[in-house]
C-alpha positions as CSV (number, residue, x, y, z in Angstrom):
1,M,87.4,-12.2,85.5
2,A,90.9,-10.8,85.8
3,I,93.2,-11.6,83.0
4,S,96.9,-12.3,83.8
5,D,99.8,-11.4,81.5
6,A,100.2,-15.1,80.6
7,Q,96.5,-15.5,79.7
8,A,96.6,-12.3,77.7
9,R,99.6,-13.5,75.7
10,E,97.9,-16.8,75.0
11,I,94.8,-15.0,73.7
12,L,96.8,-12.6,71.5
13,A,99.0,-15.4,70.1
14,K,95.9,-17.3,69.0
15,L,94.3,-14.1,67.4
16,A,97.5,-13.1,65.5
17,P,99.6,-16.3,65.0
18,D,101.6,-14.7,62.1
19,L,102.9,-11.8,64.1
20,T,106.4,-11.8,65.7
21,S,106.9,-12.0,69.4
22,N,107.9,-8.3,69.4
23,A,104.7,-7.3,67.6
24,L,102.7,-9.3,70.1
25,D,104.6,-7.5,72.9
26,L,103.5,-4.2,71.5
27,L,99.8,-5.3,71.2
28,Q,99.9,-6.7,74.7
29,G,101.6,-3.5,76.0
30,V,98.7,-1.4,74.5
31,A,96.1,-3.6,76.1
32,R,97.9,-3.7,79.4
33,F,98.3,0.1,79.5
34,E,95.0,1.2,78.1
35,T,92.6,-1.0,80.2
36,G,94.6,-3.7,82.0
37,Y,93.1,-6.2,79.5
38,G,89.6,-4.8,80.1
39,N,89.8,-5.2,83.8
40,K,91.8,-2.3,85.4
41,W,90.8,0.9,83.8
42,A,93.2,3.6,85.1
43,K,90.5,6.2,85.2
44,T,89.7,8.2,88.3
45,K,86.4,9.8,87.6
46,P,83.1,7.9,87.9
47,P,81.4,6.1,86.2
48,C,84.4,4.2,85.0
49,D,83.9,1.4,87.4
50,E,81.9,-0.2,84.6
51,G,85.1,-0.5,82.6
52,G,86.2,-3.3,84.9
53,D,83.7,-5.7,83.5
54,S,83.8,-4.4,79.9
55,N,86.4,-6.8,78.4
56,N,87.4,-3.8,76.3
57,W,91.2,-4.3,75.8
58,G,91.9,-1.3,73.6
59,A,89.7,1.5,75.1
60,I,87.6,1.3,71.9
61,K,84.8,3.9,71.8
62,T,81.3,3.4,70.5
63,G,77.8,4.9,70.3
64,K,76.4,8.2,71.3
65,L,76.6,10.0,74.6
66,A,73.6,11.6,76.2
67,A,73.3,13.7,79.4
68,Y,70.3,14.2,81.6
69,E,69.8,16.4,84.6
70,V,69.5,14.7,88.0
71,G,68.5,15.9,91.4
72,A,66.4,18.8,92.6
73,G,67.0,21.9,90.5
74,G,68.7,19.9,87.8
75,G,72.2,21.1,88.6
76,A,74.0,17.7,88.2
77,K,74.3,15.7,85.1
78,A,74.3,11.9,84.6
79,W,75.7,10.4,81.5
80,V,74.4,7.5,79.5
81,C,75.5,5.7,76.3
82,D,73.7,3.7,73.7
83,A,73.3,0.0,74.3
84,G,76.6,-1.8,74.4
85,G,78.5,1.2,75.7
86,F,79.3,2.8,79.0
87,P,80.5,6.4,79.8
88,C,84.0,7.0,81.0
89,W,86.2,10.0,81.2
90,D,89.2,9.8,78.8
91,E,90.3,13.5,78.5
92,G,88.4,16.7,79.0
93,D,85.2,17.5,80.9
94,T,82.9,15.2,78.9
95,P,83.0,11.4,79.1
96,H,83.2,9.2,76.0
97,C,81.2,6.0,75.3
98,F,83.3,2.9,75.4
99,K,82.2,-0.5,74.1
100,T,81.5,-3.6,76.2
101,Y,82.4,-7.0,74.9
102,L,81.0,-10.4,76.1
103,T,84.3,-12.1,76.5
104,P,88.0,-11.2,76.9
105,E,88.7,-12.8,73.5
106,A,86.1,-10.6,71.8
107,G,87.6,-7.5,73.3
108,A,91.1,-8.5,72.3
109,K,90.0,-9.4,68.8
110,A,88.5,-5.9,68.3
111,M,91.7,-4.2,69.4
112,V,93.9,-6.4,67.2
113,E,91.7,-6.0,64.2
114,L,91.6,-2.2,64.6
115,L,95.4,-1.9,64.9
116,L,96.1,-4.3,62.0
117,K,93.5,-2.6,59.8
118,R,95.0,0.9,60.0
119,K,98.0,1.4,57.7
120,E,100.5,2.9,60.1
121,T,100.0,0.5,62.9
122,G,99.3,-2.5,60.7
123,D,102.4,-2.1,58.6
124,L,104.5,-1.7,61.8
125,L,103.0,-4.8,63.5
126,R,103.2,-7.0,60.3
127,G,106.8,-5.8,59.7
128,G,108.0,-7.2,63.0
129,G,106.7,-4.6,65.5
130,G,109.4,-1.9,66.0
131,T,110.0,-0.2,69.3
132,P,107.4,1.2,71.8
133,G,108.3,4.7,70.5
134,E,107.5,3.7,66.9
135,M,104.3,2.1,68.0
136,A,103.3,5.2,70.0
137,Q,104.1,7.4,66.9
138,A,102.0,5.1,64.6
139,M,99.1,5.1,67.0
140,K,99.2,8.9,67.3
141,K,99.1,9.2,63.5
142,I,95.8,7.2,63.4
143,G,94.3,9.2,66.2
144,Y,94.2,6.3,68.7
145,Y,95.1,8.7,71.5
146,T,95.6,12.5,71.9
147,T,98.0,12.7,74.9
148,D,101.7,13.5,74.6
149,E,103.5,11.0,72.3
150,K,106.6,10.7,74.5
151,K,104.6,10.1,77.6
152,Y,102.5,7.4,75.8
153,A,105.7,5.8,74.5
154,A,107.2,5.7,78.0
155,A,104.0,4.2,79.5
156,L,103.9,1.6,76.7
157,K,107.5,0.7,77.3
158,R,107.0,0.4,81.0
159,N,104.0,-1.9,80.6
160,I,105.8,-4.0,78.1
161,D,108.8,-4.3,80.4
162,D,106.5,-5.2,83.4
163,M,104.7,-7.7,81.2
164,R,108.0,-9.3,80.0
165,A,109.2,-9.5,83.6
166,A,106.0,-11.3,84.6
167,L,106.5,-13.7,81.6
168,G,110.2,-14.1,82.2
169,T,111.3,-12.6,78.9
170,A,113.8,-9.8,78.1
171,P,113.0,-6.1,78.7
172,S,112.1,-4.1,75.6
173,G,115.2,-3.2,73.6
174,V,117.5,-5.8,75.3
175,G,117.1,-8.5,72.5
176,K,118.1,-6.0,69.8
177,W,121.1,-4.8,71.9
178,V,122.2,-8.4,72.7
179,A,121.9,-9.5,69.0
180,G,123.7,-6.4,67.8
181,G,126.4,-6.7,70.5
182,V,127.1,-10.4,69.7
183,A,127.3,-9.6,66.0
184,G,129.6,-6.7,66.6
185,L,131.9,-8.7,68.9
186,S,132.0,-11.5,66.4
187,A,133.1,-9.1,63.6
188,V,135.8,-7.7,65.9
189,A,137.0,-11.1,66.9
190,I,137.1,-12.3,63.3
191,G,139.0,-9.2,62.2
192,F,141.5,-9.6,65.0
193,L,142.1,-13.3,64.2
194,G,142.5,-12.4,60.5
195,W,145.0,-9.7,61.4
196,R,146.8,-12.0,63.9
197,F,147.2,-14.9,61.5
198,S,148.3,-12.6,58.6
199,K,151.4,-11.7,60.6
């Protein structure tokens, strides 16, 4: 079952009702980028087709990987995981085992709990969320991913912006700029009026 951005937001809001909208945006950006809410794994090597039915929102790994020889002469390898997991290439020449969840809610819950449990990401999310760059940095510190931090941050921001566009909300960073801009203009206007009436 494909999950829309609106459905994903509803699920995350129920799982983490105390988090700010910005923190929920970051969580949703992670799930959208990592696995398309467990439906659209952006992996190109087989057997990642299994990821499309995994309900794994956060690309959460599990279990042990085993290889066995297939075909005449045993030149090719097939990869298998323990029960509850499926093999998928993440980085490198060897696949990893990723967990399968029964429902989208279960997969979302596992991702939310993992990111809230770890100090760096948990503090950031409970503190209001920060920016996509700060989230990428916190996730890198806990070993959530191993790719380039700037590329991950850019991908996270792009997914958040696309998700916000689909939901009809402001792009990442716009809310802070608008709030700061209005406050700044108000301060200038008050200062000008004070100067004007003091004459």
